[in-house]
C-alpha positions as CSV (number, residue, x, y, z in Angstrom):
1,X,-13.8,-16.9,8.6
2,X,-12.8,-14.8,11.5
3,X,-13.3,-11.4,10.0
4,X,-15.6,-10.1,12.7
5,X,-13.4,-11.1,15.7
6,X,-12.0,-7.7,16.3
7,X,-15.4,-6.0,16.3
8,X,-17.0,-8.8,18.4
9,X,-14.5,-8.4,21.2
10,X,-17.0,-6.4,23.3
11,X,-14.7,-3.5,24.0
12,X,-16.0,-0.1,23.1
13,X,-13.3,2.1,24.7
14,X,-12.9,5.3,22.6
15,X,-9.4,5.3,21.0
16,X,-8.1,8.8,20.3
17,X,-5.7,9.1,17.3
18,X,-3.4,11.6,15.7
19,X,-2.8,11.8,12.0
20,X,0.6,12.6,10.7
21,X,0.4,13.1,7.0
22,X,-3.1,14.2,5.8
23,X,-2.8,13.1,2.2
24,X,-4.8,10.3,0.5
25,X,-4.0,7.5,2.9
26,X,-4.2,9.6,6.0
27,X,-7.7,10.8,5.0
28,X,-8.9,7.2,4.1
29,X,-7.7,5.7,7.4
30,X,-9.2,8.6,9.5
31,X,-12.6,8.0,7.9
32,X,-13.0,5.0,10.3
33,X,-14.0,7.7,12.8
34,X,-17.0,8.6,10.6
35,X,-18.2,5.0,10.7
36,X,-17.5,4.2,14.3
37,X,-17.4,7.5,16.3
38,X,-17.9,5.5,19.5
39,X,-14.7,3.7,18.8
40,X,-12.3,6.2,17.3
41,X,-11.8,10.0,17.4
42,X,-9.3,12.0,15.4
43,X,-8.0,14.6,17.9
44,X,-4.9,16.0,16.1
45,X,-3.3,16.4,12.7
46,X,0.1,17.4,11.4
47,X,0.9,18.2,7.7
48,X,3.1,20.9,6.1
49,X,0.4,21.6,3.5
50,X,-2.1,24.1,4.8
51,X,-5.0,22.9,2.6
52,X,-4.5,19.2,3.6
53,X,-4.3,19.8,7.4
54,X,-7.1,22.3,7.6
55,X,-9.3,20.0,5.5
56,X,-8.7,17.1,7.9
57,X,-9.3,19.5,10.8
58,X,-12.7,20.5,9.3
59,X,-13.7,16.9,8.6
60,X,-13.0,15.8,12.2
61,X,-13.7,19.1,14.2
62,X,-10.1,19.1,15.5
63,X,-9.2,21.9,18.0
64,X,-6.9,24.6,16.6
65,X,-4.4,23.8,19.3
66,X,-4.0,20.3,18.0
67,X,-3.3,21.3,14.3
68,X,0.4,21.3,13.4
69,X,2.4,22.2,10.4
70,X,5.4,20.2,11.8
71,X,4.9,16.8,13.5
72,X,7.9,17.6,15.7
73,X,5.8,20.1,17.5
74,X,3.1,17.5,18.0
75,X,5.3,14.9,19.5
76,X,6.9,17.4,21.8
77,X,3.6,17.9,23.5
78,X,2.6,15.9,26.5
79,X,1.0,12.7,25.2
80,X,-2.6,13.5,24.3
81,X,-3.8,10.5,22.3
82,X,-3.6,6.7,22.3
83,X,-2.3,6.1,18.8
84,X,-1.0,7.8,15.7
85,X,-1.5,7.1,12.0
86,X,1.7,7.9,10.2
87,X,1.0,8.5,6.5
88,X,4.0,10.6,5.5
89,X,6.0,10.0,2.2
90,X,8.1,6.8,2.2
91,X,11.4,8.5,3.1
92,X,9.7,10.2,6.1
93,X,8.5,7.1,7.8
94,X,11.3,6.3,10.2
95,X,11.8,9.5,12.1
96,X,8.2,10.1,13.2
97,X,7.6,6.4,13.9
98,X,10.6,6.3,16.2
99,X,9.7,9.6,17.9
100,X,6.1,8.7,18.6
101,X,6.9,5.1,19.7
102,X,9.3,6.5,22.3
103,X,6.5,8.8,23.5
104,X,4.3,5.7,24.1
105,X,1.9,6.0,21.1
106,X,0.7,2.9,19.4
107,X,1.3,3.2,15.7
108,X,-0.3,2.5,12.4
109,X,2.4,3.0,9.8
110,X,1.6,3.2,6.1
111,X,3.7,0.8,4.0
112,X,6.6,0.5,3.4
113,X,8.0,0.6,6.9
114,X,11.0,2.5,5.7
115,X,13.2,2.8,2.6
116,X,16.3,0.9,4.0
117,X,16.6,-2.4,5.7
118,X,18.5,-0.8,8.6
119,X,15.7,1.7,9.2
120,X,13.1,-1.1,9.2
121,X,15.2,-2.9,11.9
122,X,15.5,0.3,14.0
123,X,11.7,0.8,13.9
124,X,11.1,-2.8,15.1
125,X,13.7,-2.4,17.9
126,X,12.3,0.9,19.1
127,X,8.7,-0.3,19.1
128,X,9.6,-3.5,21.0
129,X,11.7,-1.5,23.5
130,X,8.9,1.1,24.0
131,X,6.2,-1.6,24.4
132,X,4.0,-0.1,21.7
133,X,2.0,-1.9,19.0
134,X,2.9,-1.3,15.4
135,X,0.6,-2.2,12.5
136,X,2.1,-1.7,9.1
137,X,-0.4,-0.8,6.3
138,X,-0.2,-4.2,4.5
139,X,-3.9,-3.8,3.8
140,X,-4.1,-6.9,1.7
141,X,-3.5,-9.0,4.8
142,X,-7.0,-7.8,5.9
143,X,-8.8,-8.7,2.7
144,X,-11.3,-11.4,3.6
145,X,-10.5,-13.3,0.3
146,X,-6.7,-13.2,0.9
147,X,-7.3,-14.6,4.4
148,X,-9.5,-17.4,3.1
149,X,-6.7,-18.4,0.6
150,X,-4.4,-18.7,3.6
151,X,-6.9,-20.8,5.5
152,X,-7.5,-23.1,2.6
153,X,-3.8,-23.7,2.2
154,X,-3.4,-24.4,5.9
155,X,-6.2,-26.9,6.1
156,X,-4.7,-28.8,3.1
157,X,-7.4,-28.5,0.4
158,X,-4.7,-28.5,-2.2
159,X,-2.4,-30.9,-0.4
160,X,1.3,-30.0,0.1
161,X,2.2,-26.5,-1.1
162,X,4.4,-26.7,-4.2
163,X,4.4,-23.3,-6.0
164,X,2.9,-19.8,-5.8
165,X,2.4,-17.8,-9.0
166,X,1.4,-14.2,-8.3
167,X,0.8,-11.2,-10.7
168,X,0.3,-7.5,-9.9
169,X,-1.1,-5.6,-12.9
170,X,-0.4,-2.0,-11.9
171,X,-2.5,-0.5,-14.7
172,X,-1.1,1.7,-17.5
173,X,-2.6,5.0,-16.5
174,X,-2.1,4.3,-12.8
175,X,1.6,3.7,-13.4
176,X,1.9,6.8,-15.5
177,X,0.2,8.8,-12.7
178,X,2.1,7.5,-9.7
179,X,5.4,6.2,-11.0
180,X,6.2,8.4,-14.0
181,X,4.7,11.8,-13.1
182,X,3.9,11.2,-9.4
183,X,5.4,10.9,-5.9
184,X,7.0,7.5,-6.5
185,X,8.6,8.2,-9.9
186,X,12.2,8.7,-8.6
187,X,14.0,6.4,-6.3
188,X,16.1,9.1,-4.7
189,X,13.0,11.0,-3.7
190,X,10.8,8.0,-2.6
191,X,11.9,4.3,-3.0
192,X,12.3,1.7,-5.7
193,X,9.0,0.5,-7.2
194,X,9.1,-3.1,-5.9
195,X,9.2,-1.6,-2.4
196,X,6.7,1.2,-3.0
197,X,4.2,-0.8,-5.0
198,X,4.7,-4.5,-4.4
199,X,5.9,-5.0,-0.8
200,X,2.2,-5.9,-0.4
201,X,2.7,-8.8,-2.8
202,X,6.0,-10.1,-1.4
203,X,4.4,-10.0,2.0
204,X,1.5,-12.1,0.7
205,X,3.8,-14.7,-0.8
206,X,5.8,-14.9,2.4
207,X,2.5,-15.2,4.4
208,X,1.1,-17.9,2.2
209,X,4.4,-19.9,2.4
210,X,3.9,-20.1,6.1
211,X,6.7,-20.8,8.5
212,X,9.1,-22.0,5.8
213,X,12.4,-20.0,5.8
214,X,13.3,-18.5,2.4
215,X,16.5,-20.0,0.9
216,X,17.3,-18.0,-2.2
217,X,15.9,-15.2,-4.3
218,X,16.5,-13.7,-7.8
219,X,15.0,-10.7,-9.6
220,X,15.1,-9.0,-13.0
221,X,13.5,-5.8,-14.1
222,X,13.9,-2.5,-15.8
223,X,12.2,0.8,-16.8
224,X,10.6,0.3,-20.2
225,X,8.9,2.7,-22.6
226,X,8.7,5.8,-20.3
227,X,12.0,7.1,-21.5
228,X,13.1,10.1,-23.6
229,X,14.0,7.9,-26.6
230,X,10.3,6.7,-26.8
231,X,8.9,10.3,-27.2
232,X,6.8,10.6,-30.4
233,X,7.9,13.0,-33.1
234,X,6.3,16.3,-32.6
235,X,5.4,15.8,-29.0
236,X,5.7,18.7,-26.6
237,X,7.0,18.7,-23.1
238,X,3.5,19.3,-21.7
239,X,0.3,17.7,-22.7
240,X,-1.7,20.9,-22.9
241,X,0.7,22.1,-25.6
242,X,1.1,18.9,-27.5
243,X,-0.1,18.5,-31.1
244,X,0.0,14.6,-30.8
245,X,-1.7,14.4,-27.4
246,X,-4.9,13.0,-28.9
247,X,-3.0,9.9,-30.0
248,X,-1.3,9.3,-26.6
249,X,-2.9,6.9,-24.1
250,X,-0.9,8.5,-21.3
251,X,-2.1,12.1,-22.0
252,X,-2.5,14.1,-18.8
253,X,-5.5,15.7,-20.5
254,X,-7.2,12.3,-20.8
255,X,-6.2,11.1,-17.4
256,X,-7.1,14.2,-15.4
257,X,-8.9,16.9,-17.4
258,X,-11.4,14.6,-19.1
259,X,-12.0,12.9,-15.8
260,X,-12.9,16.0,-13.9
261,X,-15.1,17.2,-16.9
262,X,-17.0,13.9,-16.4
263,X,-17.6,14.8,-12.7
264,X,-14.9,12.6,-11.1
265,X,-13.1,14.5,-8.4
266,X,-11.7,11.4,-6.6
267,X,-8.5,9.5,-7.5
268,X,-6.4,10.4,-9.3
269,X,-7.7,14.0,-9.8
270,X,-7.8,14.7,-6.1
271,X,-4.1,13.8,-5.7
272,X,-2.9,16.4,-8.1
273,X,-4.8,19.4,-6.6
274,X,-3.0,19.8,-3.2
275,X,-4.1,23.4,-2.5
276,X,-7.7,23.4,-3.6
277,X,-10.7,21.2,-4.5
278,X,-10.4,19.8,-8.0
279,X,-12.4,21.5,-10.8
280,X,-11.7,22.3,-14.4
281,X,-9.8,25.5,-13.6
282,X,-7.6,24.1,-10.9
283,X,-6.8,20.9,-12.8
284,X,-5.9,23.0,-15.9
285,X,-3.6,25.2,-13.9
286,X,-1.9,22.1,-12.3
287,X,-1.4,20.6,-15.7
288,X,0.0,23.8,-17.0
289,X,2.6,24.3,-14.2
290,X,3.0,21.2,-12.1
291,X,4.6,17.8,-12.5
292,X,1.4,16.0,-13.5
293,X,1.1,17.9,-16.8
294,X,4.5,16.7,-18.1
295,X,4.9,14.5,-21.0
296,X,5.6,11.0,-19.8
297,X,8.7,10.8,-22.0
298,X,10.1,14.0,-20.4
299,X,9.9,13.1,-16.6
300,X,12.7,12.4,-14.1
301,X,11.4,8.9,-13.5
302,X,13.8,6.1,-13.0
303,X,11.9,3.2,-11.2
304,X,11.2,-0.2,-12.8
305,X,8.0,-0.5,-14.9
306,X,8.3,-4.3,-15.0
307,X,10.0,-6.7,-12.5
308,X,9.9,-10.4,-11.7
309,X,11.0,-12.0,-8.4
310,X,11.7,-15.7,-8.0
311,X,11.8,-17.3,-4.6
312,X,12.7,-20.7,-3.1
313,X,11.7,-21.7,0.4
314,X,12.7,-24.6,2.6
315,X,11.3,-27.9,1.4
316,X,11.6,-26.9,-2.2
317,X,8.5,-24.6,-2.3
318,X,8.9,-22.0,-5.0
319,X,7.2,-18.7,-5.9
320,X,7.2,-16.4,-8.9
321,X,6.0,-12.8,-8.8
322,X,5.5,-10.4,-11.6
323,X,4.8,-6.6,-11.4
324,X,3.9,-5.0,-14.7
325,X,2.8,-1.5,-15.5
326,X,1.3,-2.1,-18.9
327,X,-2.0,-3.6,-18.1
328,X,-5.7,-3.0,-18.6
329,X,-6.6,-4.1,-15.1
330,X,-5.5,-1.8,-12.2
331,X,-4.1,-3.6,-9.1
332,X,-6.4,-6.6,-9.6
333,X,-4.1,-9.3,-8.5
334,X,-4.1,-12.7,-10.1
335,X,-2.9,-15.7,-8.1
336,X,-2.5,-19.4,-8.8
337,X,-1.2,-21.7,-6.0
338,X,-0.3,-25.3,-7.0
339,X,-0.4,-28.2,-4.5
340,X,0.0,-31.9,-4.5
341,X,-3.7,-32.5,-4.5
342,X,-5.1,-29.5,-6.3
343,X,-4.9,-26.1,-7.7
344,X,-6.2,-22.8,-6.2
345,X,-6.7,-19.8,-8.4
346,X,-7.9,-16.3,-7.6
347,X,-8.8,-13.7,-10.3
348,X,-9.5,-10.7,-8.0
349,X,-13.2,-11.7,-7.6
350,X,-13.5,-15.3,-6.4
351,X,-11.4,-18.3,-5.3
352,X,-11.6,-21.5,-7.3
353,X,-10.1,-24.8,-6.1
354,X,-9.7,-27.7,-8.5
355,X,-9.4,-31.2,-7.0
356,X,-7.1,-33.6,-8.9
357,X,-8.9,-36.6,-7.4
358,X,-12.5,-35.7,-8.1
359,X,-11.8,-33.5,-11.1
360,X,-14.3,-31.1,-9.6
361,X,-14.1,-27.4,-8.7
362,X,-15.3,-25.5,-5.7
363,X,-15.7,-21.7,-5.7
364,X,-15.5,-19.4,-2.7
365,X,-16.6,-15.8,-2.6
366,X,-16.1,-14.4,0.9
367,X,-18.2,-11.5,2.1
368,X,-16.3,-8.2,2.0
369,X,-18.4,-6.9,4.8
370,X,-17.2,-3.3,4.7
371,X,-19.0,0.0,4.5
372,X,-19.1,1.5,0.9
373,X,-20.4,5.0,1.7
374,X,-17.3,6.4,3.6
375,X,-14.5,5.8,1.1
376,X,-13.2,2.8,3.0
377,X,-14.0,0.1,0.4
378,X,-10.6,0.3,-1.2
379,X,-8.4,-2.8,-1.6
380,X,-11.4,-5.1,-1.5
381,X,-12.6,-3.6,1.8
382,X,-9.3,-4.2,3.4
383,X,-8.7,-0.5,4.2
384,X,-11.7,-0.8,6.6
385,X,-10.6,-4.1,8.1
386,X,-7.1,-2.9,8.7
387,X,-8.4,0.0,10.8
388,X,-11.0,-2.2,12.5
389,X,-8.2,-4.5,13.6
390,X,-5.8,-1.7,14.7
391,X,-8.4,0.2,16.7
392,X,-9.6,-3.0,18.4
393,X,-6.1,-4.0,19.2
394,X,-5.5,-0.6,20.9
395,X,-8.8,-0.7,22.7
396,X,-8.3,-4.2,24.0
397,X,-4.5,-3.9,24.4
398,X,-4.3,-7.1,22.3
399,X,-1.6,-7.1,19.6
400,X,-2.8,-10.5,18.3
401,X,-5.5,-8.7,16.4
402,X,-2.9,-7.1,14.2
403,X,-2.2,-9.3,11.2
404,X,0.8,-7.3,10.0
405,X,2.8,-7.2,13.1
406,X,6.5,-6.5,13.7
407,X,8.6,-9.6,13.1
408,X,6.7,-11.0,10.1
409,X,6.4,-7.6,8.5
410,X,10.1,-7.0,8.9
411,X,11.0,-10.3,7.4
412,X,8.8,-9.6,4.3
413,X,10.4,-6.2,3.9
414,X,13.9,-7.7,4.1
415,X,12.9,-10.0,1.3
416,X,12.0,-7.0,-0.9
417,X,15.4,-5.5,-0.2
418,X,17.1,-8.8,-1.1
419,X,15.1,-9.0,-4.3
420,X,16.2,-5.6,-5.3
421,X,19.8,-6.4,-4.4
422,X,19.6,-9.4,-6.7
423,X,18.3,-7.2,-9.6
424,X,21.0,-4.6,-9.1
425,X,23.8,-7.2,-8.7
426,X,22.5,-9.6,-11.4
427,X,22.9,-12.6,-9.2
428,X,21.0,-15.1,-7.0
429,X,21.0,-13.9,-3.4
430,X,21.1,-16.7,-0.7
431,X,19.7,-16.4,2.8
432,X,22.5,-15.3,5.0
433,X,24.5,-13.5,2.3
434,X,26.3,-10.4,3.4
């Protein structure tokens, strides 16, 4: 269903890209150059961490003169690439995006766009004014299954759209890693969890609802369990020193040390070793001295572990979203969409449509069609399809290939900010409220 259009466009012009932020997402997106060296070449990298930038340099044979500790030095140079992948921490999205846009670079910006509504609007205005394409890393928009759901809604297989029910199970250990010990644990250092984790999901709901304008929104949520008062008796401040660690499902020893002992050096172990390759010695040292070795009940985390968002769109269409940390499944979304003629459900694997008239069910399992040997099969293959579309858009000068473009992405981000405003102010927020 349209998944190969960007690759079938016939254009093979080599697109040269810069990478600003050589962490997990920067590395994943840049791997597109391994798969299609005739379509994309990584020619520059900027990252304040020596190990991260030199590792990306090694992977892509980047010239020494194009390796930067500070992206400001990179953007000051005469333009030497077509596009830039901005994969910096959330609070460091706006400034480089604006600077590179004004220099004429097309931009792939990791989600979220920025951590304030005003900064998101500024990014859109600058990109429009500069005449550059902006693709925001809403990778789920490029998941073949997600796109088939949208197509099935639009052709009317379930009749008139009535209600969308959507769940994101973050995963217990994943939440402990990223939102209790990790980079997104504290709102003042990153962003609130609905924006950091679930702007994907609000964007999908907005996308599935189609052209309908949102009317009102409400949200409730809190930080549960990962608090000092939940700390077990006898627990230490660090897992390596803890006498009750063996009984704790969130033990850093279990999540990281046991993992590397079993030979896993990928996520999440690779995230915690920023200055070396992960092995037993380096992981042990990180757990002894760094943030990832802390007791989950003694961290400076303050972001919500569970949150619900309720939406009403024009015409009475409603939506309900739940983000929850305490789940077995990790980021395996579950969706049910109710219509006047049928019900569509998605369990993370296949789409099932039940027809009220025939009482029969039809199952759809779209081909993921993405390489699995280059670390780009994440998000159901959507990481690959995102890069495929962006590189094709730049090569063809065709922004229509970007599914997460400026205006719609801005609107879904604004919905996230309004949902958080509802939660903080304990009230329903209406469209147009100031």
